[in-house]
N, C-alpha and C positions, 0 to 999 in steps of 0.2 A: 502701527507697526514699529516696534522699537529698533534701535540700530542693530543689535544681535540678530533678530529675526530678519532683518534685511538681506542678511548675507547667507541665509540658510538656502541650501541646493534643494531641488525638488527631490522626492523619494525615488531611488533607484538611479540618481545621477551623481557621480562623484568627480572630484578633482584629483589628480595624481601628483604627488609631492616628489621632490628630486629623487630620493633613494630607490623608491618603488619605480619611479619613470625609468631611472636609469637601468633597473633590471629588466623591466618590460622591453625597452628598447634593445637591450643587449639580445635578449631571446628573440625579438622580432628580426634582427639582423642575422642571428644563426639559423633560424627556421626559413627565412627566405634563401638564404645560401643553400640549406638542405633542398629545398624544392628546385632550385636553379640546377643543382646537380642531378636530379632526377629529369630534367627537361622541362620543367613547368615554368613558363614565361609570366612575368609579372604585368598585371593590368591595373588602371586606376579608374573604377567606373565613377560616374559623377554623384556627388551627395544628393542633389535633387534633380528631377527631371517632371515632364509631363505626366500627370497622374494616368491617362489612358495608356500610356507606354509602360510606366512603373508597375501597374497593376494588371497588365494583360495576361490572359492565359491562367497559368497556375499561380501567378502572382497575386490574383484576386483573394486568395486565401489570406493574405496579408493585409487587407484593407483596414481591418479593425486596428491594426498595429501602426498604420501610417499617419504621420503628421500632415495635414493638408494646408495648403496656403495659396493665394491668388498671385499670379506672375503679374506684376506692375507694368510690364512691357507688352504682353499679348493679351491679358486678361484671362487666359487658361488656367485652370487648376494644375498645382504642381504638387508633388510629394516628396517628402524626405525619405529616402529608402529605409525600410525596416529590416532588410535582408540583401545581401550582396549576390546571392548565387543567381537570381534571376537576370540581373543586370549582366553578369558574366556569360550566361547563355545568350542574351542578345548580341553580345561582342562576337561570340563564335558563330552564331547564325546569320547575323545582319552586317557586321562590320569586317570580319576576317574572311568568312565564306570559304574556308580551306576544304579540300577534299581528304586529306590525310587526317589522323587522329591528331586532336589539338588538346596541349595540355597547359592549363592557365592556373595563375594562382594570384591570390590578392590578400591585402591586409589593411583595414581601414575601419572606421567607426560606422555602426549603424545606429539608427535612433528609432525608439518604439515608444508607442503611447502608453503601454503598460509595462510595468516590470515582470520579469519572467522569474519563476520559481527559483529562488537561490541565484538569481542573475541580476542583470542590470539593464536599465532602459537604454544605455549607450554602449553595448558591448563592443569591444575593439575586435572585430571579427576577422579572423585569419583562416584561410582555407585553400583547397585546390579542386579543379574540376577538370575531368578528362572527358572530351567528347569525340565522337566518331568511332565508337568500338562497342559492341553489345555483348562480348562475351565475358564469363566469369574471370577471364584472366585481368581484365581492366578493373573489375571490382577488387580483385586481390592485390593489384597494384595500388589502388587507392587505400586499401585496408592497411597495407603495410607501411605506407607513407604516414598514415595517421597514427600507427603504433610507433614508428620510429620518431615522429614529432613529439610524442607524450615521453619517449624514453630520454631524447635530447633535453626535454624540458625538466626532466627529474620527477615525472609524475609516476609514482609506484605506491603499491601493487595496483595493477589494473585488472578489471573484469570486464571482458568483452561479451556483449550481449549481441547475438546474431539472429535475424529473422528474415522473412521472405513475405512480402504482401502478395505474391503471386499465388500462393496456396489458398488465401482467403478469397481472392478475386475469381479463381477457378471454381471453388465451391458455390460462391454466390450467383455465377454465371448459370452454374448447373442448377442452381434452386429457382432461377427465373424471378428473383426478387425485385420489386419495384424501387425506384430510387428512395423513396421516403423508407421503405423498409430496410433497405440496405444501409442507409444513414443511421437509422436506429439501432441496427445490430452492430454496426462498427462502434457505436457510442458504448454500447453494453460490453463490447469485447475490451475497449480501452480501460473501462473501470472494473473489468473482470467480476462482475456481478453475476454469481452463477444462479441464483434463485431467479433473478429478473431474466436471466437468458433462457432458463429452462421454460418460463412462462411465456416469454415472447415466441419461442420456437413452436410451443405447443398450439399457438395461434394461426401458424402458417401451414398451407396446404403443401406438405413435404413428404416423401417417402420416409419410412421408419429408418432407414440406413443414412439417408442425407442428413435427417434432424440429429441423428446420433454423432455424425461427423462434425456438424456445426457446434454442437454441445461440447464436443472433446477437444476441439482445436485449441481454445484459449489455455487449456491446461497440458498440451504437449510442450512441456517446458522442461529444461534440466541439462544434462551433460549430452554428448554427442549420441548416446544410446537412444535419445528421444526420436532421433531421425528414423531409426529402424521402426520404432513403434508407430511413426507417422506414415511411413511407407505402408506398413500392414494396414493401417485403418483407412488410408485415403487413397491408395493407388486405384481402387476401383472407380474413382470419379474422373478419371480421364489422364491423357498424356501431359496436359498442362500442369496439374497437380505434381505428377511424378517428375516433370522437368524442373519445376521449382524446388522440390525437395532435393534433387539431384545438385543442382546450383548451390544449395545451402550446405548440402554435404561437402562439395569441393571447397568450399570457402572455409569451412570448419577445419577439414584435414590440412588446408594450407596453413591456417593459423596456429594449429597444434604443432605442426611440424617447424614452421618458421619461428614461432614465439611461445615456446614451451612454459615460459615463466608466467605468460598472461592466463588467468583463469576464464575458461570459456563457458559460456550459458547460452543455451539454444532456446528461442522461444518461437514456436512454429506459429503461433497466433498473434504476433506482434504487429500492431497496426499504427504505431507512431509515424504521423505525416502520411496517412494511408492515400489522401487525396492528391499528394504530391510526389510519392514514391511509385515506382513501377515493378521494383525487383527486390534485390537483397537489400537488408537494412543492417547497419551496425552502429554500436554506440559503447563508448568506454565510460566505465565508472570507476571512482575511486572510493574506499571505505568510507561509510557515513554519509555519502551523498546520494541525495534522491534524484538528482538531474546528472545527465551525463557531462563529462568534461570535454567530450568531443564526440561528434555523431556525423553519420553520412549513410549513403546508400545510392541506389539507382534510380533515375528519373528521366526516362527515355523522351517523354513528350514535351519537354519544357521550352524546346525551341520552335515547336510547331507554329506557334503564333507569330513568329518572326520569320516564318517562310522556309525553315529547316528543321525538320524533327529529327535531329540526330541523336543517337544513343547518347546518355550522359551518365556519369557517375562522379562522386565527389565527397569531401568531407569539409567540416568547418569547426571551429573552437573559438572561444573568447580568449584572446591573448593575455587579458589580465588575470583571468582564472588559472590558466597554464602557468603563469609567472608567479603564483602565489608560493610564498616560502623560499623563492629564489633570491639570491642576491646577486647583484652586477660584480663582477671581479674588479677590484679596485686596487691599483698598485700604489696609490698615495700620490698626491700632487706635490709640487714644489712651490714653496712660498717665496716669490722673489722680492727681495728688499732692495730697493733702489729707486731711482728717479726714471719713469718711463720716458720723460721728455729728453734724456740724455741718450745719445746715439749708441755708445758703447754698451751701455745697459740693454737697450732694446734690441742690439744685435745678438747679445748672449741670450736673452729670453726667446728670441725667435729661433735661434739655432737649436735650443732645447726642445721647442715645440716641433721643429723640423725633424728631429731625432726620434719623435713620438711621445716625448714626456707632456705631462699636462702642468702648465704653469700658470699660477694665479699671482698677479702682480699686487704687491701691498699698496693701498692707497694712503697718501699723507693725511693725517688727521682721523683716520678711520680705525675702527677696532679689528684689526686684522688678526683675530684669534685663528690659530692653525687648525685646531680641531673643527671648528665651525666650518672652515673653508676646506676641510677633509685634506689637509697639507700633512706630510709626515716628514719632509725635508725642506730645507731652505736654500736659496741662491743668495750669497752674500759676496761682497768686495773685501778682500783681504791681502793687504800689502800689495795692491795693485793686481791682484788676480782675482778671477771669478771663481768661486768653489761652491759645490753643492754638499752640505752637510745633513746629517740625520737631526730632527728635532727631538 
């Protein structure tokens, strides 16, 4: 290995340099302030924990994404978190144990064994979780906060994709499919393989009506008018199907009324995160991207393994992706030309800093290039007075 190769980073891992780091950090502060104004409290889940806790329950779907290591103190296996949401669910269920609805938010790095499509192996994950309410109103709150997050980040134009896994779940229960058949069918849905779907359904012992409904579901997609088609085609299959369509319709109506500039797309057969989610799904896309810039939905059983199966809904995003194209607001620093060891100079520098100015002290014998140091003014002593002048 030559010296240049020695410093190469693994695929999907990046370092963030000062200008972009400043933009990301500026956005992080603004978003956490936004979440706080909505009543979401910040938590810091641990980067590593014992594997049997980290991958418990729904977290087991993340096992292939998890780096594993042996704890040198206990000898037990530990994992580096690939996703923060299950940890926040544990905090709600096991550590806080509140009876009232709990609103939590987080912003930290997750680490994954594989690079996500169009993403990173070390996403800087930011998100919110709302525990303790099962109605569509809490889904609407989280959806609104997701769209406000994108607006604050300057992400536009946005296409909002809405779905509800309850429609599919109700049809599968009605069909009485085995676990293997259900898994095979959901995989075909995710790939939207029409010919394969028709062939698969033809081999199952189903009524013609139910076979037709399962065949049609993946293509019930488009504008809000699709929901009327879904009602007409799927209402005969029970109250659970109708209830799921009603929830989806309520969320679509809310989105159209509150965010008219956001393009709405309904996908009644959306199964992204099917084994994880239990209700409404939402994802935000920007032009030219195949992966969502933010996504979320309902996952009511996530806290069950921690002793409290509270209803839950939330969203998450990669803060670094949100900050793409964003620049941190920079007023320009002051280059202070003087001797830091002299008390009068040091006092003047400290006064400027306490007034909110960014002051960079020029070091003797160094190349104190103002542009490199992002300075547009300088502090100098002139006739016994300290003055700040433009560069």
